[in-house]
C-alpha positions as CSV (number, residue, x, y, z in Angstrom):
1,X,17.2,8.6,3.9
2,X,13.9,10.2,3.6
3,X,10.9,8.0,2.5
4,X,10.2,9.9,-0.7
5,X,13.8,9.1,-1.8
6,X,13.3,5.5,-0.7
7,X,10.0,5.2,-2.9
8,X,11.8,6.7,-5.9
9,X,14.6,4.3,-5.7
10,X,12.2,1.2,-5.0
11,X,9.5,2.2,-7.3
12,X,10.1,0.1,-10.3
13,X,12.3,-2.6,-9.1
14,X,10.1,-5.5,-10.1
15,X,10.6,-8.9,-8.3
16,X,10.3,-12.4,-8.7
17,X,10.0,-15.8,-8.6
18,X,11.6,-18.9,-9.6
19,X,9.9,-20.8,-12.6
20,X,9.0,-23.8,-10.6
21,X,6.1,-22.5,-8.8
22,X,2.7,-24.1,-8.3
23,X,0.1,-21.5,-9.2
24,X,-3.7,-21.6,-8.7
25,X,-5.2,-21.7,-12.1
26,X,-7.1,-18.6,-13.1
27,X,-7.0,-19.4,-16.8
28,X,-10.7,-20.2,-16.6
29,X,-11.5,-17.1,-14.7
30,X,-15.1,-16.4,-14.9
31,X,-15.7,-12.6,-15.1
32,X,-18.9,-12.2,-13.8
33,X,-18.5,-9.2,-11.5
34,X,-17.8,-5.6,-11.9
35,X,-17.4,-2.3,-10.0
36,X,-20.2,0.1,-10.5
37,X,-20.5,3.7,-9.0
38,X,-22.9,3.9,-6.2
39,X,-22.5,7.3,-4.8
40,X,-20.1,10.1,-4.2
41,X,-19.1,11.5,-0.7
42,X,-17.3,14.9,-0.2
43,X,-15.1,15.9,2.7
44,X,-14.1,19.4,3.5
45,X,-10.5,20.8,3.0
46,X,-9.7,23.9,4.7
47,X,-6.6,26.3,4.5
48,X,-4.6,24.2,6.9
49,X,-5.1,21.0,4.9
50,X,-3.8,19.4,1.6
51,X,-6.1,17.1,-0.5
52,X,-3.6,14.2,-0.7
53,X,-2.6,11.8,2.0
54,X,-0.5,8.5,1.7
55,X,-2.0,7.4,5.1
56,X,-5.6,7.0,4.7
57,X,-7.6,4.3,6.5
58,X,-11.2,3.4,7.2
59,X,-11.9,2.4,10.7
60,X,-15.0,1.7,13.1
61,X,-15.5,3.1,16.6
62,X,-18.6,2.9,18.8
63,X,-20.7,1.7,15.8
64,X,-19.6,4.7,13.6
65,X,-17.4,4.7,10.7
66,X,-14.5,7.1,10.4
67,X,-11.5,7.9,8.0
68,X,-8.1,8.4,9.2
69,X,-6.4,11.1,7.1
70,X,-2.6,11.9,7.8
71,X,-2.1,15.5,6.9
72,X,1.6,16.0,6.7
73,X,2.2,16.2,2.7
74,X,2.8,20.2,2.6
75,X,4.3,21.3,5.9
76,X,1.2,20.5,7.8
77,X,1.4,18.2,10.8
78,X,-1.7,16.6,12.1
79,X,-4.1,13.6,11.8
80,X,-7.6,14.5,10.6
81,X,-10.5,12.0,11.5
82,X,-13.5,12.3,9.3
83,X,-16.9,11.0,10.0
84,X,-17.9,9.0,7.0
85,X,-21.7,9.4,7.4
86,X,-21.8,13.1,8.0
87,X,-18.9,13.8,5.7
88,X,-17.6,16.2,8.5
89,X,-14.3,16.6,10.4
90,X,-14.8,14.8,13.7
91,X,-11.7,15.7,15.3
92,X,-8.0,16.8,14.6
93,X,-5.0,15.4,16.3
94,X,-2.3,17.9,16.3
95,X,1.1,16.4,16.0
96,X,4.1,17.9,17.7
97,X,7.9,18.0,16.5
98,X,9.4,18.9,19.9
99,X,8.6,18.5,23.6
100,X,7.2,15.7,25.7
101,X,4.8,14.7,22.9
102,X,7.3,15.4,20.0
103,X,7.0,12.9,17.1
104,X,9.4,14.4,14.5
105,X,9.9,12.9,11.0
106,X,6.4,11.1,10.8
107,X,6.0,9.2,7.5
108,X,3.1,7.1,7.9
109,X,0.3,6.3,10.4
110,X,-2.5,3.8,11.1
111,X,-5.4,3.8,13.7
112,X,-5.2,0.9,15.9
113,X,-8.5,-1.3,16.1
114,X,-11.4,0.2,17.6
115,X,-9.8,2.6,19.9
116,X,-8.6,6.0,19.9
117,X,-4.8,5.0,19.6
118,X,-2.8,5.8,16.4
119,X,0.5,4.3,15.4
120,X,2.8,6.9,14.0
121,X,5.8,5.8,12.0
122,X,8.8,7.9,12.4
123,X,10.8,6.8,9.3
124,X,14.3,8.5,9.7
125,X,14.6,7.7,13.4
126,X,13.5,4.1,13.1
127,X,10.8,4.5,15.7
128,X,7.1,3.7,16.1
129,X,5.2,5.9,18.5
130,X,1.7,5.4,20.0
131,X,-0.5,8.5,20.5
132,X,-3.9,8.9,22.0
133,X,-6.6,11.1,20.3
134,X,-5.2,14.2,22.1
135,X,-1.8,13.8,20.4
136,X,-0.2,12.8,23.7
137,X,2.6,10.1,23.5
138,X,1.5,6.7,25.0
139,X,4.6,4.7,24.2
140,X,7.8,4.9,21.8
141,X,9.2,1.8,20.3
142,X,12.7,1.9,18.8
143,X,13.0,-0.4,15.9
144,X,16.4,-2.2,16.2
145,X,17.4,-5.7,15.7
146,X,20.8,-7.5,16.1
147,X,19.6,-10.0,13.7
148,X,19.5,-7.6,10.8
149,X,22.7,-6.7,9.2
150,X,21.2,-4.3,6.8
151,X,19.8,-1.9,9.4
152,X,18.3,0.6,9.7
153,X,14.7,-0.3,9.3
154,X,12.6,2.2,7.7
155,X,9.2,1.7,9.4
156,X,6.2,3.1,7.5
157,X,2.5,2.5,7.1
158,X,0.4,3.9,4.1
159,X,-2.0,3.1,1.4
160,X,-0.1,0.1,-0.1
161,X,1.8,-1.1,3.1
162,X,-0.6,-1.0,5.8
163,X,0.7,-2.3,9.2
164,X,-1.5,-5.0,10.9
165,X,-1.7,-6.1,14.4
166,X,-2.3,-9.8,15.7
167,X,-2.0,-11.3,19.3
168,X,-0.4,-7.9,20.5
169,X,2.3,-8.0,17.7
170,X,2.5,-5.4,15.2
171,X,3.6,-6.5,11.7
172,X,5.4,-3.9,9.4
173,X,6.9,-4.0,5.9
174,X,10.8,-4.1,6.2
175,X,11.2,-1.2,3.6
176,X,15.1,-1.2,3.6
177,X,17.6,0.7,1.4
178,X,21.1,-0.3,0.9
179,X,23.0,1.0,-2.0
180,X,24.8,-1.7,-4.4
181,X,23.0,-4.7,-3.1
182,X,24.8,-8.0,-3.9
183,X,22.9,-11.0,-4.6
184,X,24.1,-12.8,-1.1
185,X,22.4,-9.9,0.7
186,X,18.9,-11.0,-0.2
187,X,19.1,-14.4,1.4
188,X,18.4,-12.9,4.9
189,X,16.2,-10.0,3.8
190,X,12.8,-10.5,5.4
191,X,9.7,-8.9,3.7
192,X,8.4,-8.0,7.3
193,X,9.5,-7.4,10.8
194,X,7.4,-7.7,14.0
195,X,7.2,-5.6,17.1
196,X,5.9,-7.2,20.2
197,X,3.9,-4.5,21.9
198,X,4.2,-6.0,25.3
199,X,8.0,-6.7,25.5
200,X,9.1,-4.1,22.8
201,X,11.4,-7.0,21.3
202,X,11.8,-6.6,17.5
203,X,12.4,-9.6,15.3
204,X,12.1,-10.5,11.6
205,X,9.3,-12.4,10.2
206,X,10.4,-15.5,8.3
207,X,9.1,-14.5,5.0
208,X,12.0,-13.8,2.7
209,X,12.5,-12.5,-0.9
210,X,12.5,-15.5,-3.5
211,X,15.7,-17.2,-4.5
212,X,15.8,-15.4,-7.9
213,X,17.3,-12.5,-6.1
214,X,20.5,-14.4,-5.2
215,X,20.6,-16.9,-7.9
216,X,20.2,-14.8,-11.0
217,X,21.6,-11.4,-10.7
218,X,25.0,-10.4,-9.8
219,X,24.5,-6.9,-8.7
220,X,21.1,-5.4,-7.8
221,X,20.9,-1.7,-7.8
222,X,17.5,-1.5,-6.0
223,X,15.1,-3.2,-3.9
224,X,11.7,-5.0,-4.8
225,X,8.7,-2.9,-4.0
226,X,5.4,-4.8,-3.1
227,X,2.0,-4.0,-1.5
228,X,0.0,-6.0,0.9
229,X,-3.0,-6.3,3.1
230,X,-4.1,-8.8,5.9
231,X,-7.4,-10.7,6.2
232,X,-8.1,-11.1,9.7
233,X,-10.9,-13.3,9.1
234,X,-8.9,-16.0,7.4
235,X,-5.5,-14.9,9.2
236,X,-4.2,-14.5,5.8
237,X,-1.7,-12.2,4.2
238,X,-1.7,-11.3,0.5
239,X,1.1,-9.6,-1.1
240,X,1.3,-8.1,-4.6
241,X,4.6,-7.4,-6.3
242,X,4.5,-4.7,-8.9
243,X,6.4,-6.7,-11.6
244,X,4.9,-10.2,-11.4
245,X,1.4,-11.6,-12.2
246,X,1.1,-13.8,-9.2
247,X,0.1,-13.1,-5.7
248,X,2.2,-14.3,-2.7
249,X,-0.2,-15.7,0.2
250,X,0.8,-17.0,3.5
251,X,-1.7,-18.3,6.1
252,X,0.9,-18.6,8.8
253,X,3.3,-15.8,8.3
254,X,5.9,-18.6,7.5
255,X,5.1,-20.7,4.5
256,X,4.0,-19.3,1.1
257,X,1.7,-20.1,-1.6
258,X,1.3,-18.5,-5.2
259,X,-2.0,-17.6,-6.9
260,X,-2.5,-16.4,-10.4
261,X,-3.3,-12.7,-10.4
262,X,-2.8,-11.6,-14.0
263,X,-4.7,-8.8,-15.6
264,X,-6.1,-9.0,-18.9
265,X,-4.9,-5.6,-19.7
266,X,-1.2,-6.5,-19.2
267,X,1.2,-8.7,-20.9
268,X,2.8,-11.5,-19.1
269,X,4.8,-10.0,-16.2
270,X,8.0,-12.0,-15.0
271,X,11.0,-11.0,-12.9
272,X,12.6,-8.0,-14.4
273,X,15.3,-6.9,-11.9
274,X,17.0,-3.6,-12.9
275,X,20.7,-3.5,-12.5
276,X,22.7,-0.3,-11.9
277,X,24.1,-0.4,-15.3
278,X,20.6,0.1,-16.8
279,X,19.8,3.2,-15.0
280,X,16.9,5.5,-15.2
281,X,16.0,4.4,-18.8
282,X,15.0,1.0,-17.6
283,X,12.9,2.3,-14.9
284,X,11.3,4.6,-17.5
285,X,10.6,1.7,-19.9
286,X,9.1,-0.6,-17.2
287,X,6.6,2.2,-16.0
288,X,5.6,2.7,-19.6
289,X,4.8,-1.0,-19.9
290,X,2.4,-1.0,-16.8
291,X,2.5,-2.7,-13.5
292,X,0.8,-4.0,-10.4
293,X,0.0,-1.4,-7.9
294,X,-1.6,-2.0,-4.6
295,X,-3.8,-4.7,-3.2
296,X,-6.7,-4.2,-0.7
297,X,-8.9,-6.5,1.2
298,X,-12.5,-6.0,1.5
299,X,-13.8,-7.3,5.0
300,X,-17.3,-6.5,4.5
301,X,-17.7,-8.7,1.3
302,X,-14.8,-11.0,1.7
303,X,-13.1,-10.2,-1.4
304,X,-9.6,-8.6,-2.6
305,X,-8.9,-5.7,-5.1
306,X,-5.7,-5.5,-7.0
307,X,-5.0,-2.2,-8.8
308,X,-3.3,-2.4,-12.3
309,X,-1.5,0.6,-14.0
310,X,-1.9,0.1,-17.8
311,X,0.5,0.7,-20.4
312,X,0.9,4.3,-21.5
313,X,3.4,6.7,-23.2
314,X,4.9,8.8,-20.6
315,X,6.0,12.5,-20.7
316,X,9.3,13.2,-18.8
317,X,7.2,15.0,-16.0
318,X,5.1,11.9,-15.7
319,X,7.9,9.4,-15.8
320,X,9.0,10.5,-12.1
321,X,5.5,10.7,-10.6
322,X,4.1,7.8,-8.7
323,X,0.9,7.8,-10.8
324,X,0.5,9.8,-14.0
325,X,-2.5,12.0,-14.0
326,X,-3.9,10.7,-17.1
327,X,-3.0,7.0,-17.0
328,X,-5.8,4.3,-17.2
329,X,-5.9,1.6,-14.7
330,X,-8.1,-1.4,-13.6
331,X,-9.3,-3.2,-10.5
332,X,-9.1,-7.0,-10.5
333,X,-11.6,-8.6,-8.1
334,X,-10.9,-11.9,-6.4
335,X,-13.3,-13.9,-4.3
336,X,-12.2,-15.1,-0.8
337,X,-10.4,-18.1,-2.3
338,X,-8.3,-15.6,-4.7
339,X,-10.1,-16.6,-7.9
340,X,-10.6,-14.0,-10.4
341,X,-14.1,-13.0,-10.8
342,X,-14.0,-9.7,-12.6
343,X,-11.7,-6.8,-13.6
344,X,-13.1,-3.2,-14.1
345,X,-11.3,-0.6,-16.3
346,X,-11.2,3.2,-15.1
347,X,-10.3,6.2,-17.2
348,X,-7.1,8.0,-16.7
349,X,-8.3,11.6,-16.2
350,X,-10.7,11.2,-13.3
351,X,-9.4,9.2,-10.4
352,X,-6.2,9.0,-8.2
353,X,-6.1,5.5,-7.1
354,X,-3.5,6.0,-4.4
355,X,-6.4,7.5,-2.4
356,X,-8.5,4.5,-1.9
357,X,-10.3,2.6,1.0
358,X,-12.9,0.1,1.6
359,X,-15.9,0.9,3.8
360,X,-19.3,-0.4,4.6
361,X,-20.9,0.8,1.4
362,X,-18.1,-0.4,-1.1
363,X,-14.6,0.6,-2.5
364,X,-13.9,4.3,-2.4
365,X,-11.8,5.8,-5.1
366,X,-10.5,9.4,-5.0
367,X,-11.7,11.9,-7.9
368,X,-8.8,14.3,-6.7
369,X,-7.0,13.9,-10.1
370,X,-5.4,17.1,-11.5
371,X,-6.5,16.0,-14.9
372,X,-10.3,15.8,-13.7
373,X,-12.2,18.8,-15.1
374,X,-14.0,18.7,-11.7
375,X,-11.0,18.9,-9.5
376,X,-11.2,21.0,-6.6
377,X,-8.5,21.4,-4.1
378,X,-10.9,22.5,-1.4
379,X,-12.5,19.2,-1.4
380,X,-11.9,15.6,-0.8
381,X,-14.2,13.5,-3.2
382,X,-14.6,9.9,-3.4
383,X,-16.7,7.8,-5.8
384,X,-17.9,4.7,-3.9
385,X,-18.3,1.6,-6.0
386,X,-20.3,-1.5,-5.5
387,X,-20.0,-5.0,-6.7
388,X,-22.7,-6.2,-9.2
389,X,-23.2,-8.8,-11.5
390,X,-22.1,-8.3,-15.4
391,X,-25.1,-7.8,-17.5
392,X,-23.8,-8.3,-21.1
393,X,-20.4,-7.0,-21.7
394,X,-18.2,-5.2,-19.2
């Protein structure tokens, strides 16, 4: 099953949580911060590139700042590394589908730490492959586990599910598709699996879907999509489910806590699991009502950003796209203790918030939106936003 089909199936299944949760209280949130544009940067796009990538990651190497850009959307097959300061291509890593360095079916990638190594996620093959900066295969890891009855895993790493590494262990979201899921299936479905890079052993991470999946629903047609990011400074995993106000947090990859993360631009979002009988109309309605998109950790300022898609009237065309080109959105800002300190609203005809990354100077959001009057497919344009105190009304 291809990743694009998986995303379409998973897209609006909203999770969540039993009513008896102890949440942090953000009802007295002080909105004293906002995101303000600092500058724009522009990267070149040549005839062998496409202006959009799901795998877009900032990293640092030898004191310099780079952007990892997976160029596999339109029959291209390479990783492009941009120098963020010079705004030029630093190097290209050609990917091969056949031969000794063959890596077919790449659907996600991630640079690993401060090295020249990249992890490629071969989705339909359930395999993770490590490459060097010359495109040569270092090692291949098959993703199999006898403990998971819902195999195969569909490993991936993109803007909203970025794999992370800790103590020679790689942690990856367990994006799993199984038709006609029953409530008992959810009891043993972990949110993540882990790959030991030394032994190659794969195991489930003991973080499971909440009990609402197997207590309240007889037959669930789809999975539940979520986004996450990992804070290495605090050893903290923060997850954002698209259909629930609250954030799920784990400091030990075992136990969980819940924090209030409600947007002031959405109504109350609670568990809204879509059953097979409801069909596409229920998905369409849920998308129109707005939802929570990805969450990102800013290691430079020790804060978090949660992206929120606002309610809107959808056309038939937009109903099946990930982010309608004219949809307004906002970004909630959390401090290091996950208290809301601001929320900044953005227009719907300028940005594509799927193309976002955190850099030394701030939060970068793509302006490659088809509805943007200044859109140019021959450029990658990012607006960089810095955090400022609110002066008067936001």
